[in-house]
matplotlib code that plots the C-alpha trace (Angstrom):
import matplotlib.pyplot as plt

x = [13.8, 10.1, 7.6, 5.1, 2.9, 0.1, 0.1, -3.2, -4.3, -7.4, -8.7, -11.9, -12.8, -12.3, -9.5, -7.9, -5.4, -2.3, -0.5, 3.0, 2.5, 6.0, 9.2, 9.2, 9.6, 12.8, 16.4, 17.1, 15.4, 11.9, 8.4, 4.9, 1.8, -1.5, -5.2, -7.2, -9.1, -5.9, -7.1, -4.6, -0.8, 2.0, 5.5, 8.7, 11.8, 15.5, 18.0, 21.6, 23.8, 25.6, 22.9, 20.6, 16.9, 14.4, 10.8, 7.4, 4.6, 0.9, -1.1, -4.9, -7.3, -11.1, -13.7, -15.5, -17.7, -15.9, -16.2, -16.6, -18.9, -20.8, -22.6, -19.2, -16.7, -13.0, -10.2, -8.4, -5.5, -3.4, -0.2, 1.4, 5.2, 7.7, 11.2, 14.4, 17.4, 20.5, 24.1, 26.6, 28.1, 27.4, 23.9, 23.1, 19.7, 18.8, 19.5, 17.5, 14.6, 14.8, 14.3, 11.4, 9.8, 10.0, 8.6, 5.8, 4.9, 4.8, 2.4, 0.2, -0.3, -3.7, -5.7, -3.2, -3.5, -0.3, -1.4, -4.9, -3.4, -0.9, -3.7, -5.6, -2.8, -1.1, 2.6]
y = [12.4, 11.6, 12.2, 15.0, 14.3, 13.3, 11.4, 10.8, 7.9, 7.3, 3.7, 2.9, 6.5, 7.2, 9.4, 8.5, 10.5, 8.6, 10.5, 9.2, 6.8, 5.6, 4.0, 1.0, -2.3, -4.3, -3.4, -0.3, 3.0, 4.0, 5.3, 4.0, 6.0, 4.7, 5.6, 6.4, 3.1, 1.1, -0.5, 1.2, 1.4, 2.7, 1.8, 3.3, 1.5, 1.4, -1.4, -0.8, -3.9, -5.6, -4.1, -1.2, -2.1, 0.7, -0.5, 1.3, -1.0, -0.5, -2.8, -2.7, -4.7, -5.1, -7.1, -9.7, -12.7, -15.8, -18.4, -21.2, -19.3, -16.7, -15.2, -14.1, -11.5, -11.9, -9.4, -10.0, -8.1, -7.6, -5.8, -4.2, -3.5, -1.6, -2.7, -1.0, -3.4, -1.3, -2.3, -0.3, 1.3, 1.5, 3.1, 6.7, 7.7, 9.1, 5.7, 3.8, 6.3, 5.8, 2.0, 2.7, 5.2, 2.6, -0.1, 2.1, 3.1, -0.6, -1.6, 1.4, 1.4, 0.6, 0.8, -1.3, -4.2, -5.9, -5.8, -7.0, -10.0, -10.7, -10.7, -13.0, -15.5, -14.7, -14.5]
z = [12.3, 12.0, 9.2, 9.4, 12.4, 12.1, 8.8, 7.1, 4.9, 2.8, 2.7, 0.8, 0.7, 4.5, 5.6, 8.9, 11.0, 12.1, 14.9, 15.9, 18.8, 19.5, 18.2, 15.8, 17.6, 17.3, 16.6, 14.5, 14.2, 13.3, 14.2, 14.5, 13.5, 14.6, 14.2, 17.3, 17.1, 16.7, 13.5, 11.2, 11.8, 9.6, 10.6, 9.1, 10.2, 9.4, 10.1, 9.3, 9.2, 6.3, 4.1, 5.0, 5.1, 5.0, 5.5, 5.2, 6.4, 6.6, 8.9, 8.8, 11.0, 11.1, 12.9, 10.8, 11.3, 12.5, 9.7, 12.3, 14.6, 12.4, 15.5, 16.8, 15.5, 15.2, 14.5, 11.3, 9.8, 6.6, 5.9, 2.8, 2.8, 0.8, 1.5, 0.3, 0.6, -0.1, -0.2, 1.9, -1.2, -4.9, -5.0, -4.3, -2.9, -6.3, -8.0, -5.4, -5.8, -9.6, -9.1, -6.8, -9.2, -12.1, -9.9, -8.6, -12.2, -13.2, -10.4, -10.5, -14.3, -15.8, -12.5, -10.6, -13.0, -12.0, -8.3, -9.1, -11.0, -8.2, -5.5, -7.8, -7.7, -11.1, -11.5]

ax = plt.figure().add_subplot(projection="3d")
ax.plot(x, y, z, "-o")
ax.set_aspect("equal")
plt.show()
């Protein structure tokens, strides 16, 4: 089952529509939602093996000056993931959600201070 289609995401104050464009690549199950210009993609995927891995991944791209040839532009990209790695038994969805909720509260507290520090190289 897919998420609501289209999804929307706001990055740096700009909201983009992400219609479902296909299935997630690779083994398993999932969907890809992509902006019209192809610069933003959200992938939801599920891989059930010895452990179940559920992944929500945001990929963003942009054109920027080539540091070696400033007169030319190159496409660069970055990705942000949330991965749930769940054993076959022992955790209910509610317990996994409680772990995620605590984790989200930690990294979003005080204007995302933990993430700002992580991106700055702190650990």
